[in-house]
C-alpha positions as CSV (number, residue, x, y, z in Angstrom):
1,M,127.9,-145.2,63.0
2,K,125.7,-146.2,66.0
3,R,122.7,-144.5,64.4
4,C,123.1,-146.8,61.3
5,L,123.2,-149.9,63.4
6,S,120.0,-148.9,65.2
7,F,118.3,-148.3,61.8
8,L,119.3,-151.7,60.7
9,A,117.9,-153.3,63.8
10,L,114.6,-151.5,63.3
11,I,114.3,-152.8,59.8
12,C,115.0,-156.4,60.8
13,A,112.6,-156.2,63.8
14,V,108.8,-156.2,63.8
15,T,107.7,-152.6,62.9
16,P,106.2,-150.9,66.0
17,S,103.2,-148.6,65.9
18,F,105.6,-145.6,65.7
19,A,109.1,-146.0,64.3
20,Y,110.3,-142.4,64.1
21,E,113.9,-141.5,65.3
22,F,115.5,-138.3,66.3
23,T,118.9,-136.8,65.4
24,G,119.4,-135.7,69.0
25,L,119.2,-132.0,68.1
26,K,116.2,-129.6,68.0
27,W,115.4,-125.9,67.8
28,D,115.1,-123.9,71.0
29,V,111.9,-122.1,69.9
30,S,108.4,-121.6,71.1
31,A,105.0,-121.2,69.4
32,T,105.7,-117.5,68.9
33,T,109.3,-117.7,67.6
34,P,109.5,-119.3,64.1
35,V,112.6,-120.7,62.5
36,H,113.7,-118.6,59.6
37,Y,115.0,-119.9,56.2
38,Y,116.2,-118.5,53.0
39,V,116.3,-119.8,49.4
40,S,119.2,-119.3,47.0
41,K,118.6,-117.0,44.0
42,V,119.8,-119.8,41.7
43,L,117.8,-123.1,41.8
44,S,117.5,-126.2,39.6
45,E,118.4,-125.8,35.9
46,D,115.7,-128.4,35.2
47,V,112.8,-126.4,36.5
48,D,111.6,-122.8,36.1
49,D,112.5,-120.6,39.1
50,E,109.0,-119.9,40.2
51,S,107.9,-123.6,40.3
52,A,111.1,-124.6,42.1
53,L,110.7,-121.9,44.7
54,K,107.1,-122.9,45.4
55,A,108.1,-126.5,45.8
56,V,110.8,-125.6,48.3
57,Q,108.4,-123.4,50.3
58,A,105.9,-126.2,50.3
59,S,108.5,-128.5,51.8
60,Y,108.9,-126.3,54.9
61,Y,105.2,-125.5,55.1
62,A,104.5,-129.3,55.4
63,W,106.2,-129.2,58.8
64,S,104.6,-125.9,59.8
65,N,101.0,-126.9,59.4
66,I,100.7,-129.7,62.0
67,T,98.2,-129.1,64.8
68,C,100.0,-131.2,67.4
69,S,103.3,-129.3,66.9
70,Y,104.2,-125.7,67.5
71,L,107.2,-125.7,65.1
72,N,106.8,-123.0,62.4
73,W,109.2,-122.4,59.5
74,L,109.1,-118.9,58.1
75,Y,110.4,-117.9,54.6
76,Q,112.6,-114.9,54.6
77,G,113.3,-114.4,50.9
78,R,116.0,-115.0,48.3
79,T,119.7,-114.8,48.9
80,D,123.0,-114.9,47.0
81,N,124.3,-117.1,49.8
82,T,124.8,-120.7,48.6
83,A,126.9,-121.8,51.6
84,W,126.1,-125.2,53.1
85,G,127.2,-126.4,56.5
86,V,128.4,-123.0,57.5
87,A,127.5,-121.5,60.9
88,D,126.0,-118.2,59.6
89,N,122.5,-118.6,61.1
90,A,121.0,-118.3,57.6
91,N,119.4,-121.8,57.0
92,V,119.9,-121.6,53.2
93,V,118.4,-123.9,50.5
94,S,120.6,-124.2,47.4
95,W,121.5,-126.4,44.4
96,R,124.7,-128.0,43.3
97,E,124.7,-128.5,39.5
98,T,128.4,-129.3,39.5
99,Q,131.1,-130.3,41.9
100,W,128.8,-132.3,44.2
101,D,131.3,-133.6,46.7
102,D,129.1,-136.1,48.6
103,S,127.7,-139.5,47.7
104,E,126.1,-139.6,44.2
105,V,123.1,-141.5,45.5
106,A,122.2,-138.7,47.8
107,L,119.3,-136.6,46.4
108,G,119.7,-133.9,49.0
109,I,121.6,-133.3,52.3
110,A,120.7,-131.3,55.3
111,S,123.5,-130.0,57.6
112,Q,122.9,-129.5,61.3
113,I,125.0,-127.2,63.4
114,G,124.6,-126.6,67.2
115,A,124.2,-129.0,70.1
116,P,121.9,-129.8,71.7
117,N,120.0,-126.8,70.3
118,L,120.2,-126.2,66.6
119,T,121.6,-122.9,65.4
120,D,121.9,-123.5,61.6
121,S,120.6,-126.1,59.2
122,D,121.2,-125.7,55.4
123,I,119.9,-128.0,52.6
124,K,121.6,-128.7,49.3
125,F,120.1,-130.5,46.4
126,N,122.2,-132.8,44.1
127,G,121.7,-131.4,40.6
128,E,124.8,-133.0,39.2
129,H,123.7,-136.6,39.4
130,H,119.9,-136.2,39.4
131,K,117.2,-134.5,37.3
132,W,114.5,-132.5,39.0
133,A,110.8,-131.7,38.4
134,V,107.6,-130.6,40.1
135,F,104.9,-133.2,39.5
136,E,101.2,-132.8,39.7
137,E,100.7,-136.5,40.2
138,S,103.1,-139.5,40.6
139,D,104.9,-140.7,37.5
140,P,106.8,-143.9,38.5
141,G,108.4,-144.2,35.0
142,S,109.9,-140.8,35.1
143,E,113.7,-140.1,35.3
144,F,113.0,-136.9,37.3
145,V,112.8,-136.5,41.1
146,D,110.1,-134.4,42.7
147,I,111.6,-131.3,44.5
148,A,108.9,-131.1,47.1
149,S,109.2,-134.8,48.1
150,V,113.0,-134.5,48.7
151,G,112.7,-131.0,50.2
152,T,110.1,-132.2,52.7
153,H,112.4,-135.1,53.7
154,E,115.4,-132.8,54.2
155,A,113.3,-130.2,56.0
156,G,112.4,-133.0,58.4
157,H,116.0,-133.6,59.1
158,S,116.4,-129.8,59.6
159,S,113.6,-130.1,62.2
160,G,115.4,-132.8,64.2
161,L,113.9,-136.0,62.7
162,A,116.2,-138.9,61.7
163,H,115.2,-141.7,59.3
164,S,112.1,-143.8,59.9
165,S,111.7,-147.5,59.2
166,V,108.1,-147.1,58.2
167,S,107.8,-147.7,54.5
168,G,106.0,-144.7,52.9
169,A,106.9,-142.2,55.6
170,T,108.4,-138.9,54.5
171,M,111.4,-139.8,56.7
172,W,111.8,-143.2,55.0
173,P,115.5,-143.2,53.7
174,S,114.6,-142.8,50.1
175,T,112.2,-141.5,47.5
176,G,112.3,-142.6,43.9
177,P,112.0,-140.6,40.6
178,G,108.4,-139.7,39.9
179,E,107.2,-140.4,43.5
180,I,105.4,-137.7,45.4
181,Y,104.2,-139.4,48.6
182,G,107.0,-137.8,50.6
183,R,105.5,-134.3,50.2
184,T,103.0,-135.1,53.0
185,P,104.3,-136.2,56.4
186,S,102.8,-139.6,57.4
187,A,101.3,-140.3,60.8
188,D,104.7,-141.6,61.9
189,D,106.4,-138.4,60.8
190,I,103.8,-136.2,62.5
191,A,104.1,-138.2,65.8
192,G,107.8,-137.7,65.8
193,L,107.6,-133.9,65.2
194,C,104.9,-133.6,67.9
195,E,107.1,-135.3,70.4
196,L,109.8,-132.8,69.7
197,Y,107.6,-129.7,69.6
198,P,104.3,-130.6,71.4
199,S,101.5,-128.1,71.2
200,G,98.9,-130.3,73.0
201,G,96.9,-131.2,69.9
202,P,95.8,-134.7,69.0
203,V,98.5,-137.1,67.7
204,P,97.4,-139.2,64.6
205,D,96.8,-142.9,64.8
206,P,99.4,-144.7,62.6
207,D,96.9,-147.6,61.9
208,Q,94.7,-145.2,59.9
209,E,97.4,-144.5,57.3
210,P,98.9,-147.6,55.6
211,G,102.1,-147.1,53.6
212,P,102.6,-148.0,50.0
213,A,102.3,-151.6,48.9
214,I,105.4,-153.7,49.3
215,G,106.8,-154.9,46.0
216,T,108.8,-157.9,44.8
217,T,112.1,-156.3,43.6
218,E,115.1,-157.8,45.4
219,F,118.3,-156.1,46.5
220,G,120.3,-154.6,43.7
221,E,117.5,-155.2,41.1
222,D,115.9,-152.5,39.0
223,C,113.0,-150.8,40.8
224,S,111.9,-148.5,38.0
225,S,108.5,-150.1,37.7
226,V,108.1,-152.5,40.6
227,A,108.5,-151.6,44.3
228,C,111.2,-153.2,46.5
229,I,110.5,-156.0,49.0
230,E,109.9,-155.2,52.6
231,G,113.0,-153.7,54.3
232,L,114.5,-152.3,51.1
233,F,114.0,-149.0,49.4
234,C,114.6,-147.7,45.8
235,V,117.6,-145.4,45.2
236,S,119.0,-143.7,42.2
237,D,122.6,-142.7,41.4
238,G,121.7,-140.6,38.4
239,Q,122.2,-143.5,36.0
240,K,120.2,-146.5,37.3
241,R,117.6,-147.2,40.0
242,Y,117.9,-150.2,42.2
243,C,116.7,-151.6,45.6
244,S,119.1,-150.8,48.4
245,K,119.3,-151.0,52.2
246,I,120.8,-149.2,55.2
247,C,124.3,-150.3,56.1
248,S,127.1,-149.6,58.5
249,N,130.0,-151.0,56.5
250,S,130.6,-152.3,52.9
251,D,130.7,-155.9,54.0
252,E,127.0,-155.8,54.6
253,C,126.3,-154.8,51.0
254,G,128.0,-157.7,49.2
255,D,129.9,-157.9,45.9
256,N,129.8,-154.9,43.5
257,F,128.3,-152.6,46.3
258,Y,129.8,-150.4,49.0
259,C,128.4,-148.5,51.9
260,A,128.0,-144.9,50.8
261,E,127.3,-142.0,53.2
262,D,123.7,-140.8,53.1
263,S,122.3,-137.4,54.1
264,R,122.4,-138.1,57.9
265,G,125.9,-139.5,58.0
266,G,124.5,-143.1,58.0
267,G,125.1,-145.6,55.3
268,V,123.2,-146.8,52.2
269,C,124.4,-149.6,49.9
270,A,125.4,-148.1,46.6
271,F,126.4,-149.8,43.4
272,G,130.1,-149.6,42.3
273,Q,133.5,-149.4,43.9
274,D,134.0,-147.5,47.2
275,P,135.8,-144.2,46.1
276,N,137.6,-144.2,49.5
277,D,139.3,-147.6,49.1
278,D,143.0,-147.1,49.4
279,L,142.8,-143.6,48.1
280,P,145.5,-141.0,49.0
281,G,144.7,-138.4,51.6
282,F,145.6,-134.7,52.1
283,G,149.1,-134.0,50.8
284,Q,149.7,-137.4,49.3
285,S,150.5,-138.1,45.7
286,C,147.7,-138.7,43.2
287,G,147.3,-138.4,39.4
288,Q,148.1,-140.9,36.7
289,G,144.5,-142.2,37.0
290,K,144.6,-142.3,40.8
291,K,141.9,-140.2,42.5
292,C,141.9,-138.7,46.0
293,A,139.8,-139.7,49.0
294,L,136.3,-138.3,49.1
295,G,136.1,-134.6,49.5
296,L,139.7,-134.0,48.3
297,T,141.0,-132.7,44.9
298,C,143.9,-133.9,42.9
299,A,145.9,-130.8,42.0
300,V,149.2,-129.9,40.4
301,N,151.0,-126.6,40.4
302,D,151.5,-124.9,37.0
303,D,155.3,-125.0,37.3
304,E,155.2,-128.8,38.0
305,T,154.4,-132.0,36.1
306,E,151.6,-134.6,36.6
307,D,154.2,-136.6,38.5
308,D,154.0,-133.9,41.2
309,A,150.2,-134.0,41.6
310,Y,148.9,-134.1,45.2
311,C,145.7,-134.4,47.1
312,T,144.3,-131.3,48.8
313,G,141.1,-130.0,50.4
314,P,138.9,-126.9,50.3
315,C,140.1,-123.6,51.8
316,L,137.7,-122.8,54.6
317,N,137.7,-119.2,56.0
318,N,141.1,-118.6,54.3
319,G,142.7,-121.2,56.5
320,C,145.2,-123.7,55.1
321,P,148.0,-125.8,56.8
322,D,151.6,-124.5,56.8
323,G,153.1,-124.8,53.4
324,Y,149.7,-124.2,51.6
325,N,148.0,-121.1,50.3
326,C,144.3,-120.5,49.6
327,L,143.9,-120.2,45.8
328,E,141.3,-120.8,43.0
329,Y,141.8,-124.1,41.2
330,S,139.5,-125.4,38.5
331,G,136.5,-123.6,39.9
332,K,137.2,-124.5,43.5
333,T,139.0,-122.6,46.3
334,I,141.5,-125.0,47.6
335,C,144.7,-125.1,49.7
336,Q,147.5,-125.1,47.1
337,R,150.9,-126.3,48.0
338,E,153.5,-123.6,48.0
339,S,155.9,-123.7,45.0
340,T,159.3,-122.2,44.4
341,G,158.8,-122.1,40.6
342,P,157.2,-119.5,38.4
343,Q,153.5,-118.9,39.2
344,H,151.9,-117.9,35.9
345,R,148.2,-118.5,35.9
346,P,146.4,-118.7,32.6
347,G,143.7,-116.1,31.9
348,Q,140.5,-116.0,29.9
349,G,140.7,-118.4,26.9
350,E,144.2,-119.5,27.7
351,A,145.1,-123.2,27.8
352,C,145.1,-124.7,31.3
353,P,146.7,-128.2,31.0
354,N,147.2,-128.4,34.8
355,N,143.7,-127.1,35.7
356,L,145.1,-123.9,37.1
357,C,143.5,-120.6,36.2
358,Q,143.5,-117.0,37.4
359,L,141.2,-116.3,40.4
360,G,137.6,-116.3,39.3
361,L,138.1,-118.5,36.3
362,V,137.4,-122.2,35.8
363,C,139.4,-124.7,33.7
364,V,137.0,-126.3,31.2
365,N,137.7,-129.6,29.4
366,D,135.6,-128.6,26.4
367,P,135.4,-131.3,23.7
368,A,134.6,-128.6,21.2
369,N,138.1,-127.1,21.7
370,T,140.8,-129.3,20.1
371,D,144.2,-129.0,18.5
372,I,145.0,-129.9,14.9
373,S,145.2,-133.6,15.8
374,G,141.8,-133.7,17.4
375,K,143.0,-133.7,21.0
376,T,140.9,-131.7,23.5
377,V,142.7,-128.6,24.9
378,P,141.2,-127.4,28.2
379,Y,141.1,-123.6,28.7
380,C,140.3,-121.0,31.4
381,T,137.0,-119.2,31.2
382,L,134.3,-117.5,33.3
383,R,131.2,-119.1,34.7
384,C,128.0,-117.5,33.4
385,S,124.2,-117.7,33.5
386,S,122.2,-118.8,30.4
387,K,119.8,-116.0,31.1
388,T,122.3,-113.1,31.0
389,D,125.1,-114.4,28.8
390,E,127.6,-111.7,29.7
391,C,130.6,-113.3,28.0
392,P,133.6,-111.7,26.2
393,D,133.8,-111.5,22.4
394,G,134.5,-115.0,20.9
395,F,132.7,-116.7,23.8
396,K,129.1,-117.7,24.3
397,C,127.3,-118.9,27.5
398,D,126.5,-122.5,27.2
399,R,126.5,-125.7,29.2
400,V,129.7,-127.7,29.1
401,E,129.6,-130.9,31.1
402,P,130.5,-131.6,33.8
403,T,131.4,-127.9,34.7
404,G,127.9,-126.4,33.9
405,Y,127.2,-123.0,32.3
406,V,130.4,-121.3,31.2
407,C,131.6,-118.8,28.6
408,Q,132.3,-121.4,25.9
409,K,135.1,-120.6,23.4
410,Q,133.5,-120.4,19.9
411,P,135.4,-122.7,17.5
412,E,137.5,-121.1,14.7
413,V,139.5,-122.4,11.8
414,G,142.9,-121.6,13.3
415,D,146.3,-122.1,11.8
416,R,146.4,-124.9,9.2
417,K,148.7,-125.5,6.3
418,I,148.5,-127.5,3.1
419,G,147.9,-131.2,3.9
420,D,146.2,-130.6,7.3
421,P,142.7,-131.9,7.7
422,C,140.0,-129.3,7.0
423,F,138.2,-127.6,9.9
424,V,134.8,-129.1,10.8
425,N,132.8,-126.9,13.3
426,P,132.0,-129.3,16.2
427,L,129.0,-127.2,17.1
428,A,127.6,-127.4,13.6
429,T,128.8,-130.6,11.9
430,Y,126.4,-130.1,9.0
431,E,128.4,-127.1,7.7
432,Q,130.9,-127.4,4.9
433,P,134.5,-128.0,6.1
434,K,136.8,-125.0,5.9
435,C,140.4,-124.0,5.6
436,P,142.2,-120.8,6.4
437,E,142.3,-117.9,3.9
438,G,144.5,-118.8,0.9
439,L,143.7,-122.6,1.1
440,V,140.7,-124.6,0.0
441,C,139.2,-127.8,1.4
442,V,138.9,-130.8,-0.9
443,D,137.9,-134.5,-0.7
444,Y,135.5,-134.0,2.1
445,K,132.3,-136.0,2.4
446,I,128.9,-135.1,3.8
447,E,126.2,-137.7,4.4
448,N,122.8,-137.2,6.0
449,Q,123.7,-133.5,6.7
450,R,126.7,-134.5,8.7
451,V,130.4,-134.3,7.7
452,T,131.7,-137.9,7.7
453,E,135.1,-137.2,6.1
454,A,137.0,-133.9,6.8
455,G,139.0,-133.8,3.7
456,Y,142.2,-131.8,3.7
457,C,143.5,-128.3,2.9
458,T,145.3,-127.6,-0.4
459,Q,146.0,-124.5,-2.5
460,N,145.6,-123.3,-6.1
461,C,148.7,-123.2,-8.3
462,K,150.1,-121.6,-11.5
463,V,153.4,-121.8,-13.4
464,D,154.8,-119.1,-11.2
465,Q,152.9,-120.1,-8.0
466,C,154.4,-123.6,-7.4
467,C,153.1,-126.3,-5.1
468,P,155.3,-127.4,-2.1
469,D,157.9,-130.1,-2.4
470,G,156.2,-133.5,-2.7
471,W,153.0,-132.0,-4.3
472,G,152.1,-131.5,-8.0
473,C,150.0,-129.0,-9.7
474,A,147.0,-130.8,-11.3
475,A,145.5,-128.7,-14.2
476,L,141.9,-127.4,-13.9
477,T,142.3,-125.1,-16.8
478,P,145.2,-124.4,-19.1
479,T,146.4,-121.7,-16.7
480,I,145.1,-122.7,-13.3
481,G,145.6,-125.8,-11.2
482,Q,145.4,-127.2,-7.8
483,C,148.0,-128.9,-5.6
484,R,147.7,-132.6,-5.1
485,K,150.1,-134.7,-3.0
486,G,152.4,-137.3,-4.6
487,I,151.9,-136.4,-8.3
488,E,153.9,-134.6,-10.9
489,D,153.0,-131.1,-12.2
490,S,150.7,-131.1,-15.2
491,P,152.9,-130.3,-18.3
492,S,151.2,-127.0,-19.0
493,L,151.7,-126.0,-15.3
494,A,155.2,-127.2,-14.7
495,C,156.8,-125.2,-11.9
496,A,159.0,-122.4,-13.3
497,A,160.5,-121.5,-9.9
498,N,161.8,-123.4,-6.8
499,K,159.2,-125.5,-5.0
500,P,158.6,-124.2,-1.4
501,V,159.1,-126.6,1.5
502,V,156.4,-127.0,4.1
503,E,157.9,-127.2,7.5
504,P,156.1,-129.5,9.9
505,E,154.9,-128.1,13.2
506,E,156.9,-129.0,16.3
507,D,155.5,-132.2,18.0
508,A,152.5,-132.1,15.8
509,G,152.9,-135.6,14.6
510,T,151.6,-137.0,11.3
511,V,147.9,-136.2,10.7
512,P,146.2,-138.3,7.9
513,A,143.9,-136.5,5.5
514,D,140.8,-138.1,7.0
515,A,141.8,-137.5,10.6
516,E,139.3,-136.0,13.1
517,P,138.9,-132.3,12.3
518,D,140.0,-129.5,14.6
519,A,137.3,-127.9,16.7
520,K,137.6,-124.2,15.7
521,E,135.2,-121.8,14.1
522,D,134.5,-121.7,10.3
523,S,135.7,-118.9,8.0
524,D,135.0,-118.4,4.3
525,D,137.7,-120.1,2.1
526,G,136.6,-118.0,-0.9
527,C,135.8,-121.1,-3.0
528,S,132.6,-122.8,-4.0
529,Q,132.4,-126.6,-3.9
530,T,130.5,-128.7,-6.5
531,H,127.3,-130.4,-5.5
532,P,128.1,-133.9,-4.0
533,H,126.2,-135.6,-6.9
534,S,127.7,-133.6,-9.7
535,S,130.3,-135.3,-12.0
536,A,131.6,-132.2,-13.8
537,W,133.7,-129.2,-12.8
538,F,132.1,-125.9,-12.3
539,L,134.6,-123.5,-13.8
540,I,134.0,-119.8,-13.4
541,L,136.2,-117.5,-15.4
542,G,138.2,-115.1,-13.3
543,A,137.6,-117.2,-10.1
544,V,139.8,-119.9,-8.5
545,A,138.4,-123.4,-9.1
546,C,138.0,-126.1,-6.5
547,L,138.3,-129.9,-6.8
548,R,135.1,-131.9,-6.7
549,R,134.0,-133.5,-3.5
550,R,134.3,-137.2,-3.3
551,K,131.0,-139.1,-3.6
């Protein structure tokens, strides 16, 4: 944390002519040996691929077009590689739309490998907590962050520069949504780069380039429209923007804030509770609402219960401690604790209550997939691309938060019996509620093209087709009726046989007729409903009639 303390001292002191800092690492190159970099084939979901690629390329070019420096970054093309912080000599730029495992306030992070000479430096962008754009001009009121501004800042770290205390410099610790000044290195940034990689050209005069105007927004206050006071900078955690400062521990941040790790391993005051406070470490118990320390996952084996949940970490290079195996878990490759019980792993579309799936599948907590009581049932499925949509039958590629694009199970009516709530398609709540074949949906309600009451499933009845025990056959015609709960049979349709008994499903519980509908796909119940404003029955000879919808 020594670097954080030095940053704090710089902010509190009188700003010198130049205030750039170094990471202590640099590339061992010359004017004729450029540093190569690659860009992942999958970039931000918020920006078209061509625009995002050009913004990333502009970020590196900003440090390659300086006359007093010989450093030159050279683009080498696209790659399937999305590794970050791995010593593969690739220098890869990639996005993380899900499973961002660093501080939420971080817009991007540059890794540095090799000392004192750099051998690898990857950059990852935080697409899970922040929205991205490529701006033509600044837009202070926007909720989107400029790719090139953040990219240039992180490429500065990859070049060997640390944070600067000069407000408005590219290496200033933060850039806000809609801001683009970070795209162009300031005089302070250029002077720092030229000290690391001097070509003999003239170094700019910092007095010729004033930074942005200092605002009046205090620490912790909203900086969406007014800049922060001197010594503070605007940060965003994906939900709110506020003025923050560099820190070395949480005590320096005050109540309701903690010292979060930033892109260089230093600290920035972030709003909320420190996720590392008294959290269990590797191998320790978790679950029951208790999360693991930063970077760890709370897991439970499929032959165990939630009481057996434990914290574990990622499996790196197929290496895990004794007693753990490298396996896929909820979209991550983690070290899973060895178990003596059965090791069934759910496959495509199968329920995954413990987050475990077969290798290559991810467990999705999809709110559109529920049981008869309306409880969400997670299931295993493939990740996918919205552009190719190569999903199995019954699945469609769509974005399911927070997992991202997956093969989403398409809702269906499922197994329902008389008395169960009708099925309402959660992906199309304007559609008429449905019941399985042989049943009809009654007493549902639609308002403003949205189902507000699900109604319930019932069945048609005759003298020789009796309603279940506890239900009576209400006459629609002299020979056809419909089962209604808690009434006696109409005299003309009195049951001439034994009434069947409807067996309740195990552990299903009691579901009221107006309970939340199941999230499964619609199917034709073979029966037309009356118009919601009609007060008469539509009776069609030779067809089964339906009860009128409630107004």
